[in-house]
One Martini backbone bead per residue (centre of mass of N, CA, C, O) as a GRO file, in nm:
protein
  475
    1MET     BB    1   0.412  -1.558   8.696
    2LYS     BB    2   0.064  -1.612   8.644
    3LYS     BB    3  -0.128  -1.794   8.418
    4VAL     BB    4  -0.448  -1.878   8.334
    5LEU     BB    5  -0.391  -1.940   8.040
    6THR     BB    6  -0.252  -2.189   7.859
    7ILE     BB    7  -0.218  -2.046   7.579
    8ILE     BB    8   0.000  -1.840   7.672
    9VAL     BB    9   0.231  -2.032   7.710
   10PHE     BB   10   0.241  -2.111   7.416
   11ILE     BB   11   0.300  -1.833   7.292
   12LEU     BB   12   0.568  -1.769   7.454
   13ALA     BB   13   0.702  -2.069   7.363
   14ILE     BB   14   0.690  -2.105   7.043
   15GLY     BB   15   0.993  -2.069   6.964
   16ALA     BB   16   1.060  -2.371   7.103
   17LEU     BB   17   0.833  -2.491   6.921
   18ASN     BB   18   0.676  -2.767   6.746
   19ALA     BB   19   0.383  -2.727   6.535
   20GLN     BB   20   0.088  -2.739   6.399
   21GLN     BB   21  -0.033  -2.460   6.181
   22VAL     BB   22  -0.218  -2.577   5.991
   23PRO     BB   23  -0.528  -2.583   5.946
   24MET     BB   24  -0.807  -2.759   6.008
   25PHE     BB   25  -0.981  -2.925   5.728
   26ASN     BB   26  -1.269  -3.098   5.630
   27HIS     BB   27  -1.317  -3.009   5.303
   28TYR     BB   28  -1.074  -3.130   5.129
   29PHE     BB   29  -1.237  -3.326   4.937
   30TYR     BB   30  -1.370  -3.067   4.787
   31LYS     BB   31  -1.097  -2.855   4.839
   32PRO     BB   32  -0.761  -2.906   4.778
   33MET     BB   33  -0.644  -2.616   4.724
   34VAL     BB   34  -0.588  -2.523   5.021
   35TYR     BB   35  -0.326  -2.723   5.039
   36ASN     BB   36  -0.308  -2.740   4.702
   37PRO     BB   37  -0.232  -2.550   4.420
   38ALA     BB   38  -0.257  -2.778   4.193
   39PHE     BB   39  -0.593  -2.773   4.228
   40THR     BB   40  -0.634  -2.534   4.063
   41GLY     BB   41  -0.911  -2.563   3.854
   42ILE     BB   42  -1.026  -2.867   3.850
   43ASP     BB   43  -1.338  -2.779   3.779
   44GLU     BB   44  -1.293  -2.530   3.565
   45ALA     BB   45  -1.518  -2.393   3.667
   46PRO     BB   46  -1.621  -2.153   3.841
   47HIS     BB   47  -1.543  -2.134   4.209
   48LEU     BB   48  -1.727  -2.079   4.510
   49MET     BB   49  -1.610  -2.062   4.863
   50LEU     BB   50  -1.736  -2.118   5.207
   51ILE     BB   51  -1.586  -2.118   5.543
   52ASN     BB   52  -1.674  -2.254   5.879
   53HIS     BB   53  -1.459  -2.307   6.164
   54THR     BB   54  -1.537  -2.471   6.476
   55GLN     BB   55  -1.348  -2.502   6.790
   56TRP     BB   56  -1.384  -2.556   7.107
   57THR     BB   57  -1.639  -2.408   7.265
   58GLY     BB   58  -1.553  -2.478   7.572
   59PHE     BB   59  -1.330  -2.270   7.502
   60LYS     BB   60  -1.175  -1.991   7.545
   61GLY     BB   61  -1.047  -1.919   7.237
   62GLY     BB   62  -1.119  -2.099   7.027
   63PRO     BB   63  -1.094  -2.210   6.725
   64GLN     BB   64  -1.116  -2.007   6.417
   65TYR     BB   65  -1.220  -2.067   6.068
   66ASN     BB   66  -1.191  -1.873   5.767
   67LEU     BB   67  -1.306  -1.914   5.415
   68LEU     BB   68  -1.213  -1.790   5.080
   69THR     BB   69  -1.286  -1.905   4.743
   70PHE     BB   70  -1.148  -1.868   4.398
   71ASP     BB   71  -1.184  -2.069   4.094
   72GLY     BB   72  -1.035  -2.147   3.760
   73ASN     BB   73  -1.045  -2.162   3.399
   74ILE     BB   74  -0.980  -1.853   3.278
   75ILE     BB   75  -0.778  -1.879   3.037
   76ASN     BB   76  -0.751  -2.204   3.023
   77LYS     BB   77  -0.762  -2.557   3.042
   78ASN     BB   78  -0.445  -2.557   3.173
   79THR     BB   79  -0.530  -2.307   3.360
   80GLY     BB   80  -0.514  -2.203   3.702
   81LEU     BB   81  -0.709  -1.970   3.904
   82GLY     BB   82  -0.675  -1.810   4.238
   83VAL     BB   83  -0.836  -1.730   4.561
   84ILE     BB   84  -0.726  -1.675   4.910
   85ILE     BB   85  -0.915  -1.617   5.212
   86SER     BB   86  -0.804  -1.587   5.561
   87SER     BB   87  -0.897  -1.680   5.905
   88ASP     BB   88  -0.717  -1.717   6.233
   89ARG     BB   89  -0.825  -1.814   6.566
   90LYS     BB   90  -0.623  -1.837   6.884
   91GLY     BB   91  -0.701  -1.672   7.119
   92VAL     BB   92  -0.446  -1.428   7.105
   93ASN     BB   93  -0.420  -1.556   6.825
   94SER     BB   94  -0.384  -1.417   6.486
   95ARG     BB   95  -0.475  -1.451   6.127
   96VAL     BB   96  -0.432  -1.293   5.801
   97GLY     BB   97  -0.492  -1.403   5.458
   98GLY     BB   98  -0.351  -1.385   5.112
   99ASN     BB   99  -0.391  -1.563   4.792
  100VAL     BB  100  -0.239  -1.652   4.486
  101SER     BB  101  -0.331  -1.903   4.250
  102TYR     BB  102  -0.145  -2.157   4.053
  103SER     BB  103  -0.190  -2.368   3.756
  104TYR     BB  104  -0.050  -2.652   3.562
  105LYS     BB  105  -0.122  -2.864   3.282
  106ILE     BB  106   0.012  -3.189   3.203
  107ARG     BB  107  -0.053  -3.378   2.925
  108PHE     BB  108  -0.061  -3.724   2.829
  109LYS     BB  109  -0.367  -3.780   2.831
  110GLU     BB  110  -0.694  -3.740   2.853
  111ASN     BB  111  -0.686  -3.866   3.185
  112ILE     BB  112  -0.368  -3.779   3.202
  113PHE     BB  113  -0.199  -3.576   3.457
  114LEU     BB  114   0.001  -3.292   3.549
  115ARG     BB  115   0.019  -3.075   3.838
  116LEU     BB  116   0.121  -2.735   3.892
  117GLY     BB  117   0.184  -2.531   4.196
  118LEU     BB  118   0.126  -2.178   4.307
  119SER     BB  119   0.142  -1.961   4.601
  120VAL     BB  120   0.093  -1.610   4.683
  121GLY     BB  121   0.148  -1.379   4.973
  122ALA     BB  122  -0.005  -1.274   5.287
  123ILE     BB  123   0.064  -1.241   5.650
  124ASN     BB  124  -0.113  -1.152   5.949
  125GLN     BB  125   0.042  -1.151   6.267
  126SER     BB  126  -0.117  -1.170   6.599
  127ILE     BB  127  -0.115  -1.022   6.940
  128ASP     BB  128  -0.373  -1.011   7.203
  129TYR     BB  129  -0.328  -0.940   7.540
  130SER     BB  130  -0.616  -0.828   7.628
  131LYS     BB  131  -0.749  -1.132   7.627
  132ALA     BB  132  -0.601  -1.189   7.883
  133SER     BB  133  -0.572  -1.363   8.192
  134ILE     BB  134  -0.419  -1.196   8.472
  135GLU     BB  135  -0.252  -1.112   8.775
  136ASN     BB  136  -0.008  -0.915   8.643
  137PRO     BB  137  -0.016  -0.644   8.431
  138ASN     BB  138   0.293  -0.526   8.525
  139ASP     BB  139   0.458  -0.725   8.394
  140PRO     BB  140   0.758  -0.682   8.214
  141SER     BB  141   0.730  -0.962   8.031
  142LEU     BB  142   0.515  -0.846   7.878
  143PHE     BB  143   0.329  -0.758   7.639
  144VAL     BB  144   0.180  -0.569   7.461
  145ASN     BB  145  -0.141  -0.568   7.382
  146SER     BB  146  -0.046  -0.531   7.062
  147GLN     BB  147   0.077  -0.739   6.790
  148ASN     BB  148   0.189  -0.700   6.441
  149LYS     BB  149   0.271  -0.899   6.146
  150THR     BB  150   0.399  -0.891   5.812
  151THR     BB  151   0.423  -1.159   5.567
  152PHE     BB  152   0.540  -1.375   5.354
  153ASP     BB  153   0.377  -1.613   5.126
  154ALA     BB  154   0.422  -1.972   5.035
  155ASN     BB  155   0.308  -2.228   4.798
  156ALA     BB  156   0.356  -2.575   4.701
  157GLY     BB  157   0.267  -2.808   4.420
  158LEU     BB  158   0.152  -3.144   4.329
  159ALA     BB  159  -0.031  -3.346   4.072
  160PHE     BB  160  -0.175  -3.668   4.006
  161VAL     BB  161  -0.394  -3.758   3.728
  162ALA     BB  162  -0.600  -4.072   3.685
  163LYS     BB  163  -0.894  -4.033   3.656
  164GLY     BB  164  -0.974  -4.146   3.982
  165LEU     BB  165  -0.682  -4.050   4.047
  166GLU     BB  166  -0.519  -3.880   4.338
  167ILE     BB  167  -0.195  -3.720   4.372
  168GLY     BB  168  -0.044  -3.534   4.645
  169PHE     BB  169   0.195  -3.251   4.693
  170ALA     BB  170   0.289  -3.024   4.969
  171ALA     BB  171   0.429  -2.679   5.071
  172PRO     BB  172   0.363  -2.502   5.320
  173GLN     BB  173   0.537  -2.237   5.417
  174ILE     BB  174   0.814  -2.229   5.242
  175ALA     BB  175   0.963  -1.966   5.359
  176ASN     BB  176   1.013  -1.976   5.675
  177ASN     BB  177   0.924  -1.750   5.861
  178LYS     BB  178   1.013  -1.489   6.100
  179ILE     BB  179   0.855  -1.361   6.403
  180ASN     BB  180   0.890  -1.075   6.602
  181TYR     BB  181   0.877  -1.007   6.960
  182VAL     BB  182   0.809  -0.745   7.211
  183SER     BB  183   0.844  -0.648   7.528
  184PHE     BB  184   0.859  -0.426   7.782
  185ASN     BB  185   1.180  -0.526   7.847
  186ASP     BB  186   1.294  -0.617   7.553
  187SER     BB  187   1.209  -0.889   7.521
  188ARG     BB  188   1.236  -1.178   7.302
  189THR     BB  189   1.033  -1.328   7.051
  190PHE     BB  190   0.912  -1.599   6.831
  191TYR     BB  191   0.757  -1.681   6.506
  192THR     BB  192   0.739  -1.972   6.309
  193GLN     BB  193   0.672  -2.043   5.971
  194SER     BB  194   0.658  -2.350   5.912
  195ARG     BB  195   0.737  -2.602   5.717
  196HIS     BB  196   0.529  -2.811   5.536
  197TYR     BB  197   0.392  -3.153   5.474
  198ILE     BB  198   0.166  -3.271   5.215
  199GLY     BB  199  -0.035  -3.563   5.164
  200SER     BB  200  -0.233  -3.726   4.897
  201LEU     BB  201  -0.506  -3.977   4.857
  202LYS     BB  202  -0.726  -4.065   4.576
  203TYR     BB  203  -1.031  -4.264   4.498
  204LYS     BB  204  -1.277  -4.326   4.238
  205PHE     BB  205  -1.562  -4.524   4.262
  206ILE     BB  206  -1.771  -4.676   4.022
  207LEU     BB  207  -2.064  -4.789   4.020
  208PRO     BB  208  -2.308  -4.912   3.887
  209LYS     BB  209  -2.516  -4.730   3.683
  210LYS     BB  210  -2.789  -4.779   3.836
  211THR     BB  211  -2.690  -4.624   4.108
  212ASP     BB  212  -2.510  -4.358   4.101
  213ILE     BB  213  -2.244  -4.444   4.268
  214SER     BB  214  -1.976  -4.316   4.471
  215ILE     BB  215  -1.643  -4.400   4.597
  216SER     BB  216  -1.413  -4.207   4.828
  217PRO     BB  217  -1.108  -4.259   4.921
  218GLN     BB  218  -0.900  -4.082   5.175
  219ILE     BB  219  -0.568  -3.941   5.238
  220LEU     BB  220  -0.409  -3.729   5.494
  221THR     BB  221  -0.087  -3.578   5.541
  222ARG     BB  222   0.111  -3.434   5.815
  223TYR     BB  223   0.437  -3.258   5.820
  224LEU     BB  224   0.665  -3.166   6.093
  225PRO     BB  225   0.953  -3.103   6.199
  226GLY     BB  226   0.934  -3.227   6.538
  227ALA     BB  227   0.653  -3.354   6.474
  228PRO     BB  228   0.391  -3.529   6.457
  229VAL     BB  229   0.217  -3.725   6.259
  230GLN     BB  230  -0.063  -3.654   6.058
  231TYR     BB  231  -0.393  -3.811   5.995
  232ASP     BB  232  -0.650  -3.856   5.744
  233ALA     BB  233  -0.949  -4.056   5.707
  234ASN     BB  234  -1.164  -4.089   5.416
  235LEU     BB  235  -1.525  -4.160   5.343
  236ASN     BB  236  -1.720  -4.131   5.042
  237PHE     BB  237  -2.065  -4.082   4.939
  238ASP     BB  238  -2.212  -4.056   4.608
  239LEU     BB  239  -2.527  -3.922   4.467
  240LYS     BB  240  -2.557  -3.794   4.160
  241ASN     BB  241  -2.419  -3.523   4.252
  242LYS     BB  242  -2.631  -3.442   4.518
  243PHE     BB  243  -2.515  -3.643   4.748
  244TRP     BB  244  -2.336  -3.666   5.068
  245ILE     BB  245  -2.149  -3.914   5.266
  246GLY     BB  246  -1.925  -3.927   5.559
  247ALA     BB  247  -1.607  -4.036   5.704
  248THR     BB  248  -1.371  -3.954   5.977
  249TYR     BB  249  -1.020  -3.999   6.070
  250LYS     BB  250  -0.832  -3.858   6.344
  251ASN     BB  251  -0.549  -3.902   6.477
  252GLU     BB  252  -0.573  -3.869   6.813
  253TYR     BB  253  -0.872  -3.692   6.807
  254ALA     BB  254  -1.106  -3.782   6.576
  255VAL     BB  255  -1.443  -3.816   6.463
  256GLY     BB  256  -1.637  -3.789   6.153
  257LEU     BB  257  -1.907  -3.609   5.982
  258ASN     BB  258  -2.044  -3.599   5.643
  259LEU     BB  259  -2.256  -3.354   5.474
  260GLY     BB  260  -2.440  -3.317   5.152
  261VAL     BB  261  -2.579  -3.077   4.905
  262THR     BB  262  -2.712  -3.033   4.569
  263LEU     BB  263  -2.840  -2.743   4.403
  264PHE     BB  264  -2.899  -2.690   4.074
  265LYS     BB  265  -2.587  -2.780   4.012
  266LYS     BB  266  -2.442  -2.535   4.208
  267LEU     BB  267  -2.545  -2.554   4.503
  268SER     BB  268  -2.358  -2.614   4.807
  269ILE     BB  269  -2.404  -2.803   5.117
  270GLY     BB  270  -2.198  -2.836   5.413
  271TYR     BB  271  -2.137  -3.080   5.688
  272SER     BB  272  -1.931  -3.106   5.989
  273TYR     BB  273  -1.847  -3.344   6.255
  274ASP     BB  274  -1.667  -3.357   6.566
  275TYR     BB  275  -1.551  -3.625   6.771
  276ILE     BB  276  -1.387  -3.608   7.054
  277THR     BB  277  -1.125  -3.773   7.178
  278GLY     BB  278  -1.083  -3.837   7.492
  279SER     BB  279  -1.068  -3.640   7.783
  280ILE     BB  280  -1.143  -3.360   7.635
  281ASN     BB  281  -1.447  -3.407   7.562
  282ARG     BB  282  -1.583  -3.282   7.827
  283TYR     BB  283  -1.467  -2.966   7.737
  284SER     BB  284  -1.476  -2.889   7.419
  285GLY     BB  285  -1.735  -2.920   7.275
  286LEU     BB  286  -1.784  -2.783   6.971
  287SER     BB  287  -1.702  -2.937   6.638
  288HIS     BB  288  -1.730  -2.760   6.327
  289GLU     BB  289  -1.854  -2.736   5.970
  290ILE     BB  290  -1.928  -2.490   5.713
  291MET     BB  291  -2.048  -2.514   5.366
  292LEU     BB  292  -2.027  -2.301   5.072
  293SER     BB  293  -2.120  -2.335   4.719
  294PHE     BB  294  -2.045  -2.208   4.375
  295LYS     BB  295  -2.113  -2.310   4.039
  296PHE     BB  296  -2.036  -2.207   3.744
  297ASN     BB  297  -2.080  -2.180   3.427
  298LYS     BB  298  -1.930  -2.299   3.157
  299LYS     BB  299  -1.767  -2.147   2.904
  300LYS     BB  300  -1.835  -2.207   2.568
  301THR     BB  301  -1.741  -2.268   2.275
  302LYS     BB  302  -1.855  -2.323   1.965
  303THR     BB  303  -1.679  -2.569   1.910
  304GLU     BB  304  -1.750  -2.728   2.169
  305GLU     BB  305  -2.056  -2.743   2.120
  306GLU     BB  306  -2.047  -2.888   1.847
  307LYS     BB  307  -1.892  -3.134   1.948
  308GLU     BB  308  -2.095  -3.224   2.166
  309ASN     BB  309  -2.342  -3.253   1.979
  310ALA     BB  310  -2.216  -3.465   1.790
  311GLU     BB  311  -2.158  -3.677   2.011
  312LEU     BB  312  -2.450  -3.704   2.108
  313GLU     BB  313  -2.574  -3.798   1.839
  314LYS     BB  314  -2.392  -4.044   1.810
  315LEU     BB  315  -2.484  -4.187   2.068
  316ARG     BB  316  -2.782  -4.204   2.001
  317ALA     BB  317  -2.747  -4.369   1.741
  318GLN     BB  318  -2.601  -4.607   1.871
  319ASP     BB  319  -2.820  -4.686   2.073
  320LEU     BB  320  -3.047  -4.734   1.867
  321ASN     BB  321  -2.898  -4.944   1.695
  322LYS     BB  322  -2.863  -5.155   1.921
  323ILE     BB  323  -3.164  -5.207   1.967
  324LEU     BB  324  -3.238  -5.295   1.677
  325ILE     BB  325  -3.033  -5.526   1.656
  326ALA     BB  326  -3.136  -5.692   1.895
  327ARG     BB  327  -3.416  -5.744   1.772
  328LEU     BB  328  -3.317  -5.882   1.511
  329LEU     BB  329  -3.169  -6.118   1.643
  330LYS     BB  330  -3.421  -6.240   1.768
  331LYS     BB  331  -3.571  -6.289   1.501
  332ILE     BB  332  -3.364  -6.475   1.368
  333GLU     BB  333  -3.378  -6.700   1.582
  334GLU     BB  334  -3.677  -6.768   1.538
  335VAL     BB  335  -3.649  -6.858   1.241
  336LEU     BB  336  -3.407  -7.071   1.279
  337ASP     BB  337  -3.576  -7.261   1.478
  338LYS     BB  338  -3.688  -7.372   1.249
  339ASP     BB  339  -3.684  -7.648   1.053
  340ASN     BB  340  -3.802  -7.488   0.763
  341PRO     BB  341  -3.723  -7.225   0.626
  342THR     BB  342  -3.808  -7.013   0.398
  343PRO     BB  343  -3.695  -6.824   0.143
  344GLN     BB  344  -3.871  -6.580   0.214
  345GLU     BB  345  -3.771  -6.547   0.506
  346ILE     BB  346  -3.477  -6.511   0.435
  347GLN     BB  347  -3.511  -6.269   0.253
  348ALA     BB  348  -3.636  -6.081   0.469
  349LEU     BB  349  -3.394  -6.086   0.660
  350MET     BB  350  -3.180  -5.979   0.461
  351GLU     BB  351  -3.321  -5.705   0.418
  352GLU     BB  352  -3.298  -5.615   0.713
  353ILE     BB  353  -2.990  -5.645   0.746
  354SER     BB  354  -2.893  -5.444   0.520
  355SER     BB  355  -2.952  -5.176   0.698
  356PHE     BB  356  -2.697  -5.279   0.907
  357PHE     BB  357  -2.469  -5.318   0.728
  358ASP     BB  358  -2.115  -5.338   0.867
  359ASP     BB  359  -1.779  -5.399   0.815
  360GLU     BB  360  -1.646  -5.160   1.019
  361SER     BB  361  -1.755  -5.253   1.270
  362THR     BB  362  -1.700  -5.313   1.643
  363ASP     BB  363  -1.961  -5.428   1.712
  364PRO     BB  364  -2.064  -5.728   1.824
  365ASN     BB  365  -2.355  -5.732   1.700
  366GLN     BB  366  -2.264  -5.662   1.415
  367GLU     BB  367  -2.092  -5.914   1.369
  368VAL     BB  368  -2.323  -6.113   1.403
  369LEU     BB  369  -2.493  -6.003   1.172
  370ASN     BB  370  -2.289  -6.059   0.944
  371LYS     BB  371  -2.282  -6.367   0.990
  372TYR     BB  372  -2.579  -6.417   0.936
  373TYR     BB  373  -2.576  -6.329   0.646
  374GLN     BB  374  -2.388  -6.553   0.545
  375SER     BB  375  -2.560  -6.787   0.649
  376LEU     BB  376  -2.819  -6.725   0.490
  377LYS     BB  377  -2.692  -6.751   0.211
  378ASN     BB  378  -2.621  -7.064   0.260
  379GLN     BB  379  -2.950  -7.131   0.331
  380ALA     BB  380  -3.100  -7.095   0.028
  381HIS     BB  381  -3.127  -7.370  -0.135
  382GLY     BB  382  -3.001  -7.267  -0.425
  383GLU     BB  383  -3.159  -6.979  -0.480
  384LEU     BB  384  -3.009  -6.767  -0.264
  385ASN     BB  385  -2.672  -6.729  -0.405
  386VAL     BB  386  -2.670  -6.422  -0.511
  387LEU     BB  387  -2.474  -6.121  -0.457
  388ILE     BB  388  -2.564  -5.778  -0.458
  389LYS     BB  389  -2.345  -5.507  -0.390
  390GLY     BB  390  -2.363  -5.154  -0.276
  391LYS     BB  391  -2.365  -4.796  -0.378
  392ILE     BB  392  -2.546  -4.493  -0.344
  393SER     BB  393  -2.502  -4.177  -0.505
  394LEU     BB  394  -2.540  -3.821  -0.476
  395LYS     BB  395  -2.521  -3.545  -0.619
  396ASP     BB  396  -2.456  -3.232  -0.492
  397ASN     BB  397  -2.410  -3.306  -0.186
  398LEU     BB  398  -2.647  -3.560  -0.128
  399SER     BB  399  -2.555  -3.807   0.065
  400ASN     BB  400  -2.784  -3.736   0.309
  401ALA     BB  401  -3.020  -3.816   0.178
  402ASP     BB  402  -3.312  -3.958   0.112
  403TYR     BB  403  -3.360  -4.322   0.024
  404SER     BB  404  -3.665  -4.421   0.036
  405ASP     BB  405  -3.735  -4.344  -0.293
  406ILE     BB  406  -3.556  -4.572  -0.383
  407ARG     BB  407  -3.545  -4.798  -0.670
  408ILE     BB  408  -3.462  -5.142  -0.716
  409THR     BB  409  -3.420  -5.321  -1.029
  410VAL     BB  410  -3.431  -5.666  -1.150
  411ILE     BB  411  -3.368  -5.804  -1.476
  412ASP     BB  412  -3.433  -6.071  -1.683
  413LEU     BB  413  -3.330  -6.087  -2.012
  414SER     BB  414  -3.446  -6.372  -2.095
  415THR     BB  415  -3.761  -6.293  -1.969
  416LYS     BB  416  -3.835  -5.988  -1.879
  417LYS     BB  417  -3.827  -6.016  -1.564
  418THR     BB  418  -3.894  -5.944  -1.242
  419ILE     BB  419  -3.679  -6.070  -0.963
  420ALA     BB  420  -3.598  -5.786  -0.811
  421THR     BB  421  -3.627  -5.581  -0.512
  422SER     BB  422  -3.514  -5.259  -0.371
  423ASN     BB  423  -3.373  -5.075  -0.088
  424PRO     BB  424  -3.182  -4.859   0.046
  425SER     BB  425  -3.024  -4.737   0.277
  426LYS     BB  426  -2.953  -4.430   0.428
  427TYR     BB  427  -2.639  -4.482   0.309
  428GLY     BB  428  -2.681  -4.642   0.014
  429LYS     BB  429  -2.707  -4.934   0.076
  430TYR     BB  430  -2.709  -5.257  -0.102
  431PHE     BB  431  -2.906  -5.577  -0.125
  432ILE     BB  432  -2.910  -5.857  -0.362
  433VAL     BB  433  -3.092  -6.154  -0.427
  434LEU     BB  434  -3.026  -6.425  -0.661
  435LYS     BB  435  -3.063  -6.618  -0.913
  436PRO     BB  436  -2.931  -6.802  -1.135
  437ALA     BB  437  -2.766  -6.639  -1.421
  438ASN     BB  438  -2.643  -6.460  -1.699
  439LYS     BB  439  -2.850  -6.204  -1.728
  440TYR     BB  440  -2.878  -5.851  -1.631
  441GLN     BB  441  -3.080  -5.570  -1.506
  442ILE     BB  442  -3.019  -5.252  -1.359
  443ILE     BB  443  -3.256  -5.037  -1.182
  444VAL     BB  444  -3.256  -4.682  -1.092
  445GLU     BB  445  -3.493  -4.487  -0.899
  446LYS     BB  446  -3.562  -4.119  -0.877
  447GLU     BB  447  -3.703  -3.845  -0.798
  448GLY     BB  448  -3.528  -3.602  -0.997
  449TYR     BB  449  -3.373  -3.834  -1.141
  450LYS     BB  450  -3.189  -4.026  -1.322
  451THR     BB  451  -3.206  -4.320  -1.474
  452TYR     BB  452  -3.059  -4.627  -1.398
  453SER     BB  453  -2.904  -4.843  -1.659
  454LYS     BB  454  -2.760  -5.186  -1.643
  455PRO     BB  455  -2.600  -5.436  -1.778
  456PHE     BB  456  -2.514  -5.775  -1.660
  457THR     BB  457  -2.272  -6.038  -1.588
  458LEU     BB  458  -2.261  -6.363  -1.470
  459SER     BB  459  -1.997  -6.546  -1.305
  460GLY     BB  460  -1.935  -6.847  -1.179
  461THR     BB  461  -2.011  -6.948  -0.865
  462ALA     BB  462  -2.321  -6.923  -0.735
  463GLU     BB  463  -2.271  -6.993  -0.421
  464SER     BB  464  -2.018  -6.743  -0.404
  465TYR     BB  465  -2.121  -6.498  -0.545
  466GLU     BB  466  -2.004  -6.152  -0.581
  467MET     BB  467  -2.131  -5.813  -0.645
  468SER     BB  468  -2.027  -5.486  -0.725
  469GLN     BB  469  -2.206  -5.165  -0.707
  470GLU     BB  470  -2.153  -4.837  -0.840
  471ILE     BB  471  -2.387  -4.567  -0.791
  472THR     BB  472  -2.474  -4.263  -0.976
  473LEU     BB  473  -2.689  -3.997  -0.932
  474ASP     BB  474  -2.845  -3.765  -1.157
  475LYS     BB  475  -3.025  -3.469  -1.250
   0.00000   0.00000   0.00000
């Protein structure tokens, strides 16, 4: 018997051959869950994706692959659940499958964790001989027009994720099931769903913040015992998580181009095109893939929202503080560049610095500011060389109240004159620089609160003396 389609020879002899059976999928960089269940729910928010892969349109019965996935962290942030429904047609051979996928994340640090994954389901494998073109349809060695078998399917995988690094290993068709087919004359052949081994390596490089561009090289290898190793090398450029472009090399098969755009932060559209290399290129026709995906908003708990809002406010305050400190540092340098800054100028600088003074800060600019404060105190020409520092607190849990209307006055008891006035910073901290003297009185006033008044005596070396005052105002 002579068969017209080469693919029929492959189907009849497939029991004696080993070949890659897992469909080639171009958008694996976008949804690695398809090859490796350990990546189920890696996007956290629910994610729906649809794929149509068309290959070798120049050949009748060329491969077509359709895929629908849905996954997310539905139970909790460490558990991923997903569903995969797929159909794969090649000539007279086709299969339809469905899997439920599960992953669990073992966290080592904030951005370092191990993911374990498993998916189980069923595959219906069929041969439709009515689609074949043959010379003798009565040949007794032929199959009946259509045969299909349903069998169990399972895939396992693991993934290590550390910030921008992703390393994955998976074993699709781990059950290694055998499907038997029977011809007209009761001769038998079989199709083995052979166990595959897939490895992946990806790293995401973030370019300088001004560009908002990331570069992600990735390599994917497929291995089936008895068949040549296949590998894909991919390089993707992403701009602001809105647009991506990339190139792929598939060893001894094709080079590809990937394009995609994200609309409204939810809907993504991707397209990839394969240029087939080698002599088959003249006959293969078009090979491409279209991807649609939709990412749902992640539902946040009230605690998570409050935490995020608090962190955002903290970052905003830190950024504003850095800007103001940078401006003040510039002003300090301008004053100190003068040949002989006056005590009044130094006093004014010290009062400005006092509102930012923070001994516990680890910010480099804050440390410089603190050092400037000490330097200015030493440059006060023997007049501004005694520092009183402290903190004012307000009773009745009003520690965060506005301190702008608090006035601090220091009186020299020997002359009864006011020699210093100040206002605390918004955190209640205050710094007052005095001339050397024996006795002073500090008065703190705020509308609606009792006036605080207390005499105190300075002693020691005036050039290095510091005194702390803790003041609590009560209504």
